[in-house]
C-alpha positions, -999 to 999 in steps of 0.1 A, spaced: -143 0 47 -117 10 21 -82 -6 19 -56 12 -1 -27 -11 -11 3 9 -19 36 -4 -32 66 15 -19 84 40 -41 116 32 -59 146 24 -36 183 25 -39 201 -8 -45 220 -23 -16 232 -54 1 209 -49 32 174 -53 17 158 -43 51 176 -9 51 174 2 15 162 38 15 141 56 -12 161 69 -42 157 103 -57 135 87 -83 113 72 -55 110 106 -37 99 121 -70 73 93 -75 59 101 -40 57 138 -48 37 131 -79 15 107 -61 8 132 -33 0 159 -57 -25 137 -75 -41 124 -43 -44 159 -28 -67 168 -57 -93 141 -50 -115 129 -21 -111 93 -32 -82 86 -8 -89 93 29 -74 65 51 -79 68 89 -47 49 96 -15 38 78 2 4 81 37 -3 67 63 -30 68 95 -29 88 116 -22 57 130 13 53 115 20 19 80 11 30 83 32 62 97 62 43 69 60 17 42 57 44 56 86 64 58 109 34 22 101 23 9 105 58 27 138 65 13 155 34 -21 139 30 -34 128 64 -12 141 92 -37 131 120 -37 94 109 -18 71 132 11 52 115 18 16 125 46 -8 117 28 -41 111 42 -76 111 37 -99 81 39 -72 54 74 -82 41 79 -91 4 76 -129 9 52 -129 39 21 -151 39 -8 -128 32 -33 -147 54 -23 -131 88 -29 -97 72 -62 -107 57 -73 -120 92 -63 -87 108 -82 -68 81 -114 -87 89 -115 -70 123 -106 -35 111 -132 -9 109 -114 22 97 -101 29 62 -64 18 60 -35 27 37 -12 -3 37 23 4 23 42 -28 14 60 -49 -12 56 -73 -41 48 -101 -42 30 -98 -9 6 -70 -20 -5 -89 -51 -10 -121 -31 -30 -102 -4 -52 -84 -30 -58 -118 -48 -67 -134 -15 -91 -107 -5 -108 -104 -39 -108 -140 -51 -103 -161 -19 -69 -174 -29 -34 -158 -30 -23 -176 -61 -22 -172 -89 -18 -135 -83 -45 -115 -101 -27 -82 -96 8 -68 -102 15 -36 -83 44 -15 -98 63 8 -75 41 37 -63 9 21 -75 -22 24 -54 -50 -3 -55 -82 7 -37 -104 -21 -25 -138 -18 -7 -151 -44 17 -188 -51 10 -216 -59 34 -209 -96 28 -173 -92 38 -160 -97 2 -137 -72 -13 -141 -55 -46 -117 -34 -66 -127 3 -67 -98 18 -86 -61 16 -94 -36 44 -99 -4 35 -117 26 58 -117 26 63 -154 -8 81 -151 7 108 -130 20 140 -146 58 145 -143 
């Protein structure tokens, strides 16, 4: 099973953190990410999970619409920026399909660290906006890093 941890794209500033939408810069980041991912077979999730925050939902929907329109999209609890990563790790243990999980920092770094090293802190990863970190669950249930795609690697 593959797990693609994706940090949402750049969002507009605002007082209501829950409803901050993607900015023009964020929409451009997603377009570049989609263009790159379309050119490879290394990214083929069967379903998409995202947090309840607008910027995560918008990032997930844009990716799904262009890259895997048949994949179901689910708003999932415990993916908010400060959420404990353990409930998500528990849920992932039961998952069988490849998942693209669109979320936030510091949650994503803590989740990746928990899956790879067994502890959420100190964080072993730092995901910038529009970064994808691909993990693979091995036969023994342990997760390994397969690849990482940072936004500065994408053509403008």
